[in-house]
N, C-alpha and C positions, 0 to 999 in steps of 0.2 A: 513456827520453828522449823528449822532445816536439820536433817539428820545426816551425819557423816559416818559411814561404815568403814571400820578399820579391820582389814584381814591380815592375819599373820600367815605368810606363804613360804614354802621352801621348794627349792628346785629339785626335781626328781628325774632320774634317767629311765630309759626303757627297761632296764633290768631290775628296777625297783629300788635301787640304792638312792639315797638322798644326799643333798649337799650339806655343808657344815653349818651355814648360817641362815637363819630365817630372816625374811624381810617383811616390811609392812606395805600393804597395797591399800590405797584409799579410794573410796567410791561414794557417790551420792545416791546410788541405787543399790538395793539389796538383791543383787543378781548372781551371787556365788553361794554355794553351799559348803559347809564345813565337811571336810573329807573328800571333796570333789577334786578332780584332776583337770586342769585347764591348760590350753596351749596359747602362747603369745598373748599375754594379758596387756601388753603395751610396751612402751619404751622403758627399758631397764629390767624387764621381766621376760627374757627370751626362753624359748623351749617350754618344757612341761613344768607346771607349778602346782603343788598340792596345798590346799587350804587347811591350815592347822586349827585356827580359831578365828572368832569374829567378835568385835565389840562395837557398840553404837554410842556416838556422842551427839548430844543436842547442841546445835549451834544457834546463837541468837540471830535474829533477822537484821 
C-alpha cells in the first residue's frame, strides 16, 4: 500500500497576516509538520506557506 499525504496550507506574509483561501498540497512523503512554516513548496505554492492540517489516504498498488 502506498500512502498519500494531504496537507492543508495557507499563504502567510512576513507580518503574520494570512491569505483568504487554504489550498491542498499533496506529497508521498511525510516531510511537513502541522503548524510549520515553509518557503517555496513548489509550483503553485510561492512564498511562505503555513501547514494547517494533514490527512493520510491509503492508495491501492
